[in-house]
N, C-alpha and C positions, 0 to 999 in steps of 0.2 A: 610481117605477123607481130615480131618482137616489138617493134615501133610502136604497132597500136597497143600492144600489151603494157609498154611504158606511159603512153598516152592515157589509156584508162586508168592506169595505178595511179598517175599524177593529178588526174581529173577526180577519183574517187578522194584522195588524200587532200586535194584542195578543198573540197566540198566538206569534208568530215572537219578540218581545220576550221572553216569558217564557220559550222556550225557549233565548234566549240568555243569560238573567240566572240561569237555572236550570243553567249548567254549573259548579258551585262544585265545587271539588276534594274538598269533603269530601261531595258529594252519595252518597248511598246506591246500592249496587249492585242495585237493583232490576231494573231494566230488562236489565242484561248477565246476568243470572243466571235459570235458568229456574224456575218457581214451585214451592215445596216440594209433595210431593204425599208418597202411601202408600207409593211406593217409595224415595224419598229425602227426608229430614227438612230442615226450616229450621235445625236445628243442624249440618247436615254428616254425619250418619249414617246406615246403611241404615235405610229404613222397615219397617212391620210386613210390606209386601207385598213387599220387595226380593227378587227372584229372579236367577238365573244360569243360564246353559246348563250342559250337561256332554256333553264328546267323549271317548270312550273308543277307544283304537287297539290293536289287535295288528298286528305288523308283521315281514315276513319282508325282511331287506336284505343285498344281497349287494355287495360293493365288488369293483370288477373293476381290480385293479393294473395288469394289462397294457394295457387299453383306457382307463384313469383314468375309469370310469364307475360311476354308480350304479344299480342294480337294484333296484325294491322289490314287494311286494305288501302290501297293507294291507286290514283291515277296521274301518272306524269304525262305533263304536255312539253315533247322536247323540238325547239326551234332550232334550225340549221341556219345561223347569220353567216358561215362562211362561204367562200366561194367553191367549196369542194362537196362533190356528190358523195354521199355518206352510204356506203353499202351495208354497214350493219354499225349498232351503237353498242357501246359497253356501261355496263351499270356495277358499280361497287357494292359487294355484299361484304362488307367487313367484319360480321359477325361470324362469318363462316370460319376465321382465324381460330375461334373455340371449338369448333367441330374436332372430333378425336382424331378424324385421318387428314387435319390439315396440313399444310407445308410446314407452319409454325411449329406443329407438334413434332414433325418428320425431322426437324432440323434441330431440335431443342438437344441441349448437350447437359450430360450431368457427370456428378460422380458419387462414390461412396467416400465418406468422412470417418474419422473415428468417432466422433459426438454428432448426431443428427437429432433435429427435433422432428415432431410430426408434420409440420407444413413442410419442413424440406423432402420427406418421404412422400407427402402427397404431392409435391411438385415431380416427382420422380414416376408416380402412377397417376396420370392425369386420366380422369374418369369423369369428367363433367360432360352432360350431352349439349354440346353447345352449337352454335351455327343456324341458319336460317333453315326452317322448313317451308320451301316455297310449294304452296296450293296452287297456283294456276299463272300464268302470263298471257293475257289476251290484250287484242287491239279493241279499240274504242266501241266495236260492234258486239264484243264478247267473243270474238273468234280466236281460238289459241293462237300465238305466236310461237315459231319454233324457237329456241333459244339452245343455250350451251353453257354449262357452269364449269369455270375453271378456277378452282380453287375460290379465291376471293373476289373474282370477276365473272359477271354474266354478260355473255353476247347476245344481242338481241338480231337475229336474220331478218333483216327487212326483205320484204316480197319486191319491194324495187328500190334502187337509191332515193335518198331523199336530197333533194335539191336545194340550192340556196334561197333562203325564204320560206321556205316550207316545215310544216310541223307533222309531228307525229305523236299520237298518243297510245299509251300503255296502260293496261290494268294489271296491278299484282294484289295477290294475296298471299300471307305467308305467318309465321308464328316462330316465337322462338324461346328458348328458357332463358331467364335472367341468371348472370353470374352473380356468385357471392364473392364482393371484392377480397373479403377476410381468407378466403381459401383460394380463388384462381387469381385475384389481382383483377386490373383493368382498368381503364379509361373511365367507363362508367359501369353501372351495376346497382347492386343493392346491398344495404348494411343492415344485419338484424340485431336485435337489441332485447337479448332474452329476458330480461327483469320483466317487461311488459309484452313480450310477444310481438313487437311492432318490427316494421321495416321502415327504412327510409331508401327511396329509390331517386337514383342519380341516370336517368336514362338518355343516351345518346348514341351514333350509331346504329339507330334501332331500326332503319328502314333502308332498302335497296335506293343507292342515290345513284345519280348520273355522274359519270367519271367527265373530266375537263377533255375536250378537243380543242386546239389552237395550233397557230403557225407554227410553232417551235417544235414541241414534239410528235404532233398529230393526236393520237388518243394517248393519254396518260392511265395507262393500265397495267402499272407496276403490281405486282403482288401486294397485299398489306400482310408484313410478316410480324409487324408490332412495333419496330421502331419508327418508320416512314409515316409520318401523319396524313393527311387527308388533302386531296387536290378537287376540289369542287366548282360547279358552274353557279352563278348568281341565278336566283328566279324569286316566285312568289310562292307562298305557304298558305294554304288554308285546311287548318288541322282540327279535329274535333278529338278531345282525349276523354274517355270515360274511364273514371277512377271509383273506388269507395265513396260514398257521399261524405265522410269525414275527414277525406284527405284535404289538405290545402294543395294547389298546383302552382308552381311557377316554371315559367316557361317562355322560349322565343317568340316575340311577335305580340301585337295588342288583343287584350282580352275583348272579346265582343258581347259575351252575354253576362255580365256582372251581376246583373239581377236576377240570374237563375244560380248562381254558384256561390254569391257572397250573400252574407247579412246584411240588414239596413245598416247595423253599427258598423261593421268592416267598411260598407261602401261610404259611410261617412267617414271614418276615420283615414281612408284614401284620398279623401277629396282634401281635407286637412292636411293630410302630407304633401299634397301638389302646392301647398302655398308655405311651407315649412322649410325653409333656405339654412337655418342655424342649428337644427336637430330631428332626428330621426322621429317618426310618429309610430306609436304599434297600432297595426291593423288585426295582428293577435297577439295578445300578452303573453306572457310566460305560464301565467297560471291559466289563461284558457287552454291552451296547448298542453299542460300537464294534465289538466281535466279532460281534454278530448281524446289524450292517448290511452286512457283506463278503459275505455270500452271499443268495439268495432262494429259498424254499422253494416246491414245486410244491403242496405241500398245503394244504388248508384248515382253520378251525376256527371255530366257531360260539360267540360271546359271547351270552349271554342277559340282559336286564337287565330289571327292572320298577321302575316308578316310580309312585306315588300323589300325585293331588291336584297335578300340574305342569300349565302352560300350554303346554310346548313339551319338546322331545328334539333333544339333539344329542352328537355323539361325535367324537373324534380316533382317528386309527389311523395305525402309523408302525413299521416294524421298526427305527427309529433312536432311540426314547424310551427315556430314563433315567427314573425312576420312583420317587420319595420321598414320604414321607407321614408325618403326627403326628397326634397326638391334641389334641383341645380340648374342655374340659370345658364343660358346660351343667347343673349340677345334677346329676342323676344319669344323664344322657344323656352319650355320647359323639360329637362330629362329627369326621370327619376331613379335615384340610386336606391336600391333596394337588398334586402338580406333575407331569408330564409334559413332556420338553423332552429335543432333540437335543444332541449334544456340543456343537455350535455353541454354545450357551446358556450355557455355563459361560465363566467360575467365576461369572459373577451370579446364576444360576438357583439352583445349587446352593446358594450362601449365602442367598439372600434369599427365591425365589419363595413357598417354602412357610410360611416365617415371617410373610410379608406377609399371605399367606391367612389365616392363623389371627389374625393381628392385627385384621384387616378384621372377620372375624366377631363377634369380641369386643368391637369399638368400634361396630359398626353395631347389633348388639343391645343395647348399653348404651341406644343413642338411641330404638330401636324397638321389637323383641321380639325373642326368644331365636331363632335362626336353627333352622327346622324341620327341616331335610332332614338326611340321614346324613353327606353328604360335600359338599365344595364342592374343585373341581378348577381349576387355571390351567395352560394347555397353551401352550407357547412356539411363536410362528410368526414370520413374517416380516412386519412393518409393519402390522399390524393389532389391534385392540382390539374383540372381541366378546362378548356375554353371551348365556348359556343358562341354564336351570334346573340346577344344582349343577356347570356347567361353563362355562368361558370361554377365548377364544384372546387371547394377549397379546403384544405384541411388547417388544423392547429386547434387541439381541444386541450383544455384544462385537464389538471387533475380531479379525481371524483370529489375532492373538498373545494372545489374551486380554486386553488392555487395553481401559479404556472411559473415556469422558468422565464428569463429573459428571452432564452432560446425560444420556446413555443411563441410568446408574444410577438415577437420580429419575424418568426417563420410564418405566422399566421399573417402580418400585414402584408410581409412581402409576396405570399403566394396570392394574396386577395388583387394586390397593386399588377402581379405579374397576369394574371389570369383574366383580369378585366382589361389590361392593356392589351391583350391578345385580339380585342374587338378591333383595334387597330392593325395590328399585324398578327394574321392574314386574314382576318374576318372582313376587312375593308381591302386594306391592301393586299390582294389574294394571291398571294405568291403559292409555288408548287411545294408544299410540305413533304410530298412523297418524295421528292427529288432533292430539295436542298433545306434542309431542317434550320441552317442557321439563318435564311431569309425571314422565319417569323420569329424562333426563339432568340437568335443572336440581337437582331433588331431591338425587339421587345425587351431583352433582358437590358440593353443599353438605355433605353427610354425608363425602363424600372427603376436605375440606378439614379436616374435624374428625379423621380418621382419620391424615391427613398430619402433622398436627401432634402428636397423640398418639404418632407415630413417633418425630419428632425436632423438637426445639422450634424448630431453626434450619432445618426443611425448605422448601426455595424453592417452595411451593406455588404453581401456576401462576395458579390462580382462586379466589376465595373472599372475599379481605379487599376491601373497597371502593374503594381505591386501584388495584387490579389493574383496574377496570373503565371507569376514569376516559376513557382514550383512545378508546373506542369510544362511551361517552356523549356525548362531544363531536364525535363525527364528524358528517359532515354527514348529514342528517334522510333525504335521499332514497336513502342507502345502510341505512337500518335499518328495521325494523318490530316491532311492538307484540310482546312476549311471545305472547300470545294470538291468533298467528297459525298456519295450519295448516302442517305440518310443509314439505311441497313447495313452500311460498310464500315460506321464509323466507331472508332475506338475512344473510350473514354469519353462518352457521349456528353456528359455535361462541361466538362471543361472546352469539348471539340465545338460544340453548337451553341452554346451559352455563352462561357466564360470568355473563349478568345475573340468570337467576334463583338463581343459587347465592349472589350478592351481595348480591340483594335479602334471601334468608332469612338471609344471616349479618347485615345491618344490623337485621331484624327482631330476631333474637337479640340482639345486643350492646346496639342503641341503643334500639329503640322498645319492645319488651317487658322486655328483660332474660332472661339466661339460665335462671333456674328457671322463669319464667312459660311461655318461650319451649319449653323441653325438654319440658315437662308437655305443652302443648297439641299438639307435634310427635309425641309418643309416643301421644297417643289419636287421632290421624288415622292414624298408621300400624297401630296394633292394631285399630282399628274398620274397615279396610278390608284388613287380612291376607285372603288369597284371595278378594277381591272386586274388583268393576271401579269406581274412583273416578272423578269428573269433577273439573275443576277448582273448580266449585261447590262440592263436597263439602269439597275441601281448604281453600277461602276460608273456609267456611261453619265448619268445625271450628275451624280456627285462633282465628277470632273468638270462637266461643261457648266452649271449653274455656279461653281466656286472660281471657276476662272484657274486651274491648279491642274497641273499634270501630275495624276495621283498614280499611273501605272505601276510605278516601282513599289508604291505603298499597297496597293491591291495583290499585285504579284507576290511579293514577299511573304504577306500575312496570310492570304486567302488561299495561296496555291503552293506553297512548300511549308516545311516544319522545321526551318530555319528560326533560330532564337535572336535576341539582344544581347550581346556582350561585346561592348566597346570597352577597349581598354586605354589607359592614360598610361602608356609605358615609360616615358621619362620626360623630364622636364628640365629644359637647359636655361639657365639665367644669365644675362649678359646687360652691362652697362656701355653706353656710348661715350667712349673717351672724347673728353673735349681740349686734349693735346696741351693742356697748361701744365707745365714741366713741374711746378710746385705742388699741383695736387697729383698729377702722376707718379711722379718719384715717390711722394707719400705713399700712395697706394700700392706700389710694388715693394717698396720697404716692408709695410705692414703686412703685404701675402708673403713674403719670404719670411719674415720672424713668426708667420702663424703656421708655417710649415713643420710638419713631424720630422723629428731628426732621427737619425739611426741610433738606438740605444748605446753603442760604443763609443760614440761621439757625445752624447749627452754624460757618461761616465767619464771619458778623458776630459771634458772641461773642467772636472772636479779633482780628477787625481793628477793631471800634468799642469795644472794652473802655475805658472811661473817657474817651470821646471822644463820647458822645449829649449832647444837652441836659440830660436828667433829670441825669446823671451831674456835669456841669460847672456846673447852675446849682441850687442848693438850692431856690429858692423855686418852681421847677417839680414839688417833690415834696410828696405827702401822705399820710395815712393809708394807702391802697392800697398804697403803694410799700414799706411794710415789714410790711403785713398778712400774716400766715401763715395760709391757709385750712385748714390741715389741724391746727392748735393747738386743742386740747381746751377748750371752753368751759364755764362752770358751768350753764348751761342743757343742754346737752348731758348733763353727768353728771347732773343732776337726772332728764332724760328717761329715761335708761337706768335708775336705782335704780326709779323708777315700773313701768317694763316689767318687771324681774326679779322687783318684789313683786307682779306679775299672773300670774305663771307658776304651774302647779302644779308638784307635786314631779315627775311623769314627764316634762313638757316640759323641767324644769331640767335632768334627767340626760341626756334627749335631745340638750339643747343643749350639753352638757360633751362629749358626745362627738366634736364637731368633725368630723363625716362629712366625706366627700368624694362629690358626686354625680357620675355619670356618664350622660348621655343616648346610648344607642346607636340611631343609624337603620339598618334592615336593609331591602334591595330584594330580592327573588326576580325573579333574571336567567333562570334555567333552567325554571321552570314547575311542577318538582316542589315540594311543600312537604314540608319533614322537620324533624325536632327542631332546635333551635338549641344548640348546644354552644359554649360561649365559656371559655376560659381566661385568668383575669387574672394578670399579675406585678406585685407590688409594688415599691415603691422599697426595700425591704428583702430582697428576692430571693426572696420567699415567694410561691405562687401558690395559686389557688383556682379550680377548674371548677363553671361553673354552667351547668345545664341546663334546657331548656325544651322541652315536648311540642309536637309538630307543631300541636297545636291553636292553637296562639299565633297561627297565621295564619287563623284563624278570622273573620270580618267584612271582612278585607281580606288578599288571597291575594297581593298584589303588593308592600306594602312596609308598615311597622309599627317604631314606637320602643318604647323599655324603657328604665327608668331602674334604675341598680344604685347602691348605696350602700355604701361601705368606710370603716373607720377608718384604712386605711392608703391612702395615695397610689398610684395606677395609673400604672405606667410603659409597660406592654405589654398589648395584648388581642390574641387568635388566636381565631378562630373554625375551629371543626372541628378542634381542634389533635389529635386522635387518629386523623385520617384515616378516620372512621368512617362518613361520610355520601356518599362518593362526590363530594364538590365537585369540579367539573371548571374552576374558575378559582381558584387559591389566591392569587393576586395581590391579589386584592380581600379577603381574610380578616383583613388585619392592620391594628393600629392603634399606633404609627405604620406607615407603609405600609412595605412592604420586598418582594423578589422572590423566588418560588421558584427553586432551581436547574434550569438549563436543561435541557431534555430531551435534548440533545445528549449531557450528560454521564451523564446517567442511562443513556442507550445503552452509554457506552461500559463503564459498569460491569457492564452485563448480558452485553457481548459474549464476555467470557472464559468463560462459562458453557459454551460448546459445545467447547471445548479440550479434548483428551485428555491430561492431565497425567500421567498414569498413564505414558502411552508415552513423552512428553517427559523423563519422570525415568528412563527405562529400567527401569521396576518390571514 
């Protein structure tokens, strides 16, 4: 029995040792990624049996501008394209997050502080009557369907399993109270303008929506708690929206009845905009909008929109809207860039919004695929940025006097780029936002950075460059989570889901793969997964497969850990190759000895005892060694040197004549992330040379290594990561000779002026 005990002990100890020693940073992502199959290949592409479900909607929507409510009736036609028989269907009720008894309210935290404003107090005492009021759920014959509501999810209990290729039709009737974003926040809702007693509505998540069913998750029926956004199937929409007759409506889809809802003048202007490629054309001018917002119509009109192959639907409605548009060419197709905004958005919105929309479509299409829909709309609201197919809601409001700070201007441009960019990720490349926020926010923030820089080379991008993420990367680890964390569990949401993945992709593009190789692989990913449901594994595998580069070490470090980059240049050892010429070598040795620091007593004795020693005063005490020159060249040394030269080959003699300077650099990995090592050498003549080593230089020893460099010129300075491309968190250990970086206080002082409204200060 004791023998078996020792055997088992040895087995478990050996297993543990293997597990511990098999944690190489270059270990493949075999265990983290799902096994490739007929649905998703090992190369990151959809497999031969890949499928996705379809949900088609017909809706009748009424906007109640008196009571601020949405009333709706919808017919959902759900098609099961999976090989699985479905015993039930799941529908998302995202508005239920706003119900007073919702899980979101139950888990909400709060505290009392010494000073609190009324909004803080309202946050503690949530009294909004939110959530869907479901009046009925019926089948296509009008027979009630048994259903169950679990917070933000509704389960349809099917009378029999829905088989592959079959469809099921459901009818739902419902209504809800629209939230005031100033009081209760929200991605959608209303803004009230008390000056003229008007509302601006940005309406989304406004109807019960089908959840995603796929080969990876089954049903994606995680509760909507507010952080993780939306996973939705594609489908076709036929939507009729009834609003006050004096409202203008911007929406997902193509307007089917312009003759009923637009004036002849507006239709003419819209046609002019379709051929205006250099500047926006006003369909509704500011003066017309100002006139329109002064009265309220008691009549209604119905806007009819249709959209094909979209994953969601949203709209905006107000009598305050100015509307402009311009054309963006894509080959023989023309896409319309549009903006809807109240007078409060001017002069910024009139000058920039629609042009920024057009710019975004051009840049994103260059890096992914041509924008496939007929239009892209930017709607101005207060303090919000949110995206839906063909339409997004964006902040960026000037002061009442029309002036604005550079922060307001660039914040507006950035949020428009970002939200319009979401048409690509995740509205078309349809990732699961409820599970993986970074797959839409991170990828989109990365391309947003590219678009910002193509807008203005001096654009103050908030995220993207490696050095912008350094403060987060060196923060306390207990306040961080790996990127591969569920949306609701993320700490520091902006840094984790937006900034860090965008930075990682920038480093992958600029430093690891190079622009050409990265851009090719990234475009392959985008085009492979257009109108499909990719997972993180599909992205990781496509980037590796299309670039021909093992990137498991990169994705493991950046996406699965909270390690950071801190590579230290610990020591530099300088060497010269001895040419064995005694004339040269002896002179060098003499110079080196003369340059040595001497003991202070010896220095003082040279002065005080000069001529007073026994040897000085008694010649008989001197011999050969008192006059011997240890560095004089002897005949034997000359002969040995001649024999040495005669033994060398021509190649060896040429190498010797170069008189190279050798430098051994000792590196240490303090942060945990392995990264390429980029060095800039500055020489005595002022010239520089950059030397790059791939991340695989850390193979065999991920903690430290030494590397030798040889130059004909003498090196006077070495800098590690000279172009700020690896997000190294401590640059004080990146220099030889040592030097300190500017203090963080000085950097903060330089940034603070960004918030000032210099236009207002100048009286402009």
